N, C-alpha and C positions, 0 to 999 in steps of 0.2 A: 381401228376402222372395222365396221361391220360389212362383210361381203355377202351379197345376196345375188341369187340368179333368177332370171325372169325369162322364161323359155316358151315359145309359141308352141301350142299343142298340135301335134300330129297324130300321135298314138301315146298310150301310156308308157310302154317300154322305152321308146325313143326319147320322149320328152323328159322322163324321169331320169334316164341315164345322162342326158345332156345337162340337166339342171344340177345334178349332183357332181358331175365331172368338172363343171364350171367353178365350183366352190371347193375343189380338190378334196371331196369328201373322204375318199379312201385313206388319206393321210391322218385323219382324225377319228376314224371309226375304229373300234376295238378289234383285236384279233383273237380274243378269248373271252370267256364269261358269257353273259346274257344280254342280248339285244331284244328289247320289246317294241314292236310296231304298235302304235297307239292310234287307231282310227277314231273318228267321232261317230259312235253308234248310240246316240242318246236314246233312241227307241227303235222300233222295227220298221219305221217308214223308209221308203226308197230314196235314193239320192236325188236331189242334193241336200235333203235333210240329213242324211247320213253319208259317210265316206264310201265311194264306190270301191268294190272289192278289187277292181282291176289295178287301181293305183297302188293298193297295198301289195298285190302280187308282184308289181314292177319293183317296188322298194325291197321286197323280200328277195327277189332274185339278184338285185344289185348287191344287197348285203351278203348273200351267200357267196357271191363271186369274190368280194374284196375283203371279207372278215375272217379268213382263216378258219379257226376251229370254234368260233363263237357260235352259240345257239341262237337262232332267230325265232322268236315266238311272237304271238299277237295277243295283246292284252286290252281289256276294256272292262269298265264297270258302268253299266247302262244307267241312264237317269230315270227311266220308266220301265216297269216290268222286270223280266229276268234276262240277264246278259246272254246266256246260251240261246235263248230264243231270239235275240237280236242278231247274234252270229248266224244262226240258222236262216233267218228271214232275208239276210243281205248276202248270202252266198259264202260266208266265211267258214262254215263247217265243211263245204264242199272243197274250198281252197286248202283247208287244213288236211283233209283227206288226201288230196292230190299230192301234197309235198310232205306229208308227215309233220305238220306244224302243231306245236302245243298251243292250245287256246287257253288263256288265263282270264278268270273272272275276278277282278279286283274286289267286287262286292262280297265275296265269300272267302277270300284269301286270309290267311293268318296275318295279324298285324303287330306292329311294334310301335309304342308311343314315342314320339319325338317332340322335343321342345325347342322353341325359338322365341326368346323375349322380344326380338325385333319385329315379330309378326304383328300385323295391325289388330287382327281379331282372334285368330287361332294361335294362341301361345303354345298349345299342344296340338299335335296332329297324329292320328292313327294311320300310320304308313303301312301299306301291304308290304310285308317282309320281302316278298319276291321282287318288288320294285326298288327297294332301298338302294342296292348297288348296281342295278341294271342300267344299261345304256338305252335311254328312251328316245324313240323317233316319233314325234308328233305329226300325224298325218290327217289333218282336218280338212273339211270343205270350207271355202270362204263363204262366210255368212254374216248378215246383220243380226243383232241380238236385242231382245226387248229391254234387258237390264243393262247391258255393258256396251251398247252401240254395235259392237262387233264381237264375234266369237271365232277365233282363229287358233293358232298354235298354243297360246297360253291357257285360255279357258278350257281347251280341250283336256287339260290336265285335271279337271274336275272329276274325270272318270276314275282317278286314283282314290278318291275319297270313298271309303267303304260304306255301303248303305246302312249296316247296323248302327253306325256312329253318327251318320249325317242325314238320315231320314227322319222327319218329324213324326210325332205320334198321331197326326191327323189322318184319317181314313182316305186312302187314295193319294197321299203325298208322294212327291217325287223323291227318288232315292238320295238326292243331294239337296233336299230343300233347305237344310240348315246352313247351306253355303250362300243362300240368296238373302240373308237378313243378318245383320243391318245394312251391309253394303256388299253387293256382289262384286264390285270393282276391287275392293280391298281383299276379298276372299280369293280372287284370281292371283293377286300378288302373293298372298300368304301361301297358297298351294304351291306356287312356283319357288317361293323361298325354301320350301321343304324339298321339292323335286322339280327342278327346272328341266324343260326338255333339252336333251343334248343335241339334237338335230331336228329340223322342221322341214317337211315336205308338204306344201299346201296345194290342194287341188282347186284351182281357180279356172277350170274349164267352164263350169256352169255354176255360178254363185247363186246365193239366195238373198235377195234384197227385201228389206222391210221388216222381216220377222224370221226367227231361226227355226220355227216349226211349220210355218204356213205362209212363207213369203212368196215373192215373185222371182221366178228364174231369170237369171241375167247372164247372157253369154259374154264371157270374158276371154276364154281360149288360152289360158296360161297355166303353167306349172311354176311354182316359187320354191326356192330352197335356201336355206341359211342355217348356220349354227347359233345364230342370235335370235331368240324368240321375240324380243322387243322390237327389233329391226323389221322382222318379217310380218309381225302384226301391224306395224306402222304402214308398211308398204301395202298390205292387203286392205287395211282400212281406207287408204288413199284410193285403191282401186274401186272401192265401193262408195266413193264420193265423199268421204269424211276427212276432216283435218285431224290427224292422229294426235296433235298437240292439245286438242280439246277433249280427248277421251281419258277419263280419270285413271283407269288402270294402266294405261301406257305412260301417263305422266308420273304416276307413283312408282313404276317400275323402271323408268328411264334413268340410267346410271346405276341402278341397283341390280337388275337382272339382265341387262343388255343396254344398247344404246340406239336411239333413233336420230341422233344428232350428227353422226358421222358414218354415212353409209355409201358403199360403192355397189351399184347395181350393174351386173353384167347381163346383157340381153342377148338372146340368140333366137 
């Protein structure tokens, strides 16, 4: 059974703490090694196109409290432009300076080739070496998406795909453009086959409906958390008004990367 929490938003520290406590997060979070917080900073636009820095700060402080000697860093590989510019534009450089946090740019990190014959499209994937053995916490904003209906915890992992390998040769192309053809849905599943998020915390306070870059703000007022990315994406998709069983990437990943068929939602 997949356990999820669904917490009414009051403020980020309180709501994030409650959401993670309800799923007994400290019992499964590592005590050593590297934890990478993965926001959705696809470009330099302000939230809800991108993940608010305040929720990442709350997850950082929670992780530092319960994760012993583990290093807690923030990692992203933006979809447009330069990652460090997106960090700066959205307040992440200031956050890093405040706490001495390492900022990681997946688009420029050393990579290691990995192979998976069960992948739908990408039988080989160039994984940032730093992410290979890290504990990844996916921290997206709840949004609709033009190609995959929704973009939540699983599609947020597109940030791991390094731009030198996944940007097309066309002038002005997005850094992850090769992931969108021939099937963005299958690419979502493939990336998560190589590196599934270990923990998901979804900012559903103000969602983005209709489109992931220029949609309509939708007040939902919730923080979601789960160790199951399929379950949390199914719940998030439902909150946006979609039947998750009709979304291709969720159908393909159901039973493979998690489950949306046997969920227990704890509300607070």
